[in-house]
N, C-alpha and C positions, 0 to 999 in steps of 0.2 A: 621706848623700844623702837628700833628701826627695822630689824629683821629677826625672824625666828627661822632657823634652818634645822631640819631633821635629816640625818644621813645615816647610812649603814656604817658599820665599823671600818669599811674601806674608804669612806669619804664620799661615796656617791649620794647626791642629794635625793631624798625620798619626797620631801615636801618643803616648801618655804612659804612664809607669809611676810610681806613687806608693808610697812606703814606708808612709805612714799614710793611713787613710781618715778623713775628717772629715765628719761629718754636717752637712747644712744649707748646704753651700757648693758645690752643683752648679755646674759650669761654671767654677770657680775656676782649675783647671789650664789650661783653654783660654784664659782671660783672661790668666794669667801668660805663656803661650806667645805670645799675640798682642802683648802689651806688650813682652815680651822680644825678639820679632822686630823690632818697631818701633825699640826702643833699639839693637839690633844694626845695623839699617840706617842709623840716624842716625850711629852710630859709624863705619860704613863711609864715609859722606859726609864726615865730619870728616877721616878719614884721607886721603881723596882731595884735599880742599881744602888740607890741610897738607903734602901730598906725602909722606906716611908709607907709602903702599902699602896693601896689604890687611890686614885684621885676622886675626891667627892665633887668638887667644883673647881675648874681652872679659870682664873681671871687674868686677862691681859689688858693692861691700862695703856691707852694711847693719849696723845695730847688732846684729842677731840672726842674721845669715846672709849668704850670698853667692849671686849669680846669675852663672853662667858661660854665655857664649855662644860657639859655634864654628860657622863656616861649613862646610857640607858640600856643595860644588858648588851644586845647586839647592835645598838645604835648610839648615836651621839647627838645631843642637842646643842646648837650654837645660837646664842642670843647676842645680837649687836645692838648697843645702846649709845645714847648721847652721854656726855661726861657728867651731866647732872642727875643721873639715875640714882634712885635710892637702893643702894647695893643690898642692904639687909632685907628689904622688902622683896626685891627680885630673887634673892637666894631662898627666902622662905617660900615664895610662890613656886619656884622651880622644884624645891624639895617636896612641896605639897602635891604637885601634879605629876611628878616623876613616876610613881607607881601606876597611875592610870595610863600614862603615855607608854610605859614599858609593856603594859598589858595589851594595848592596841598594836604596838610594834611586834610583839611576840605572836599575835594572831595572824598578822597580815604581812610581815616583813618579806616573805617569799611568795606572796600571792598578789592580790589585786590592789594596785596603788591608788585607784580611784576611791575605793572604799576606805583605805587608810586616810587619804586626804580629807574625806568628808568627816570622819570621826575625829581626827586631830584638829581640824578647823573648828569644830564645835567646842572642843576643850579650850582652845586658845581664844575663843569668844567669851569665855566666862568673865564674870564680874571682877575676879581677882586681877586680871591683866589691865583693867581700867585704872587701877591705883598707881600704876607706874608711869 
């Protein structure tokens, strides 16, 4: 996993955690989140037009990695990975932790971002994320 980005439904980054620090690319994670949010919302619209229902997990595959998007009530989680990620394990972990992340977002989405960051960082520090 390279980045985990949590944003509100409009694409504004609430919190992000990056595995690697890259100099000279300030704001890149926020841009990834904003674009990822827009792509997710476009996918939701496609699903509605096609009558497929709501998106559970959206996966975009690139030559050198993946972008996963998951709706979390009023938020969206974007996970950026290398190409060799274990997709099934990542999907299982996202589904496992989604209810807890939704709970935190619901409590704090319109309040204190420092508190939400602290609680979500502790969730992303769990043992599950070390398997990926």
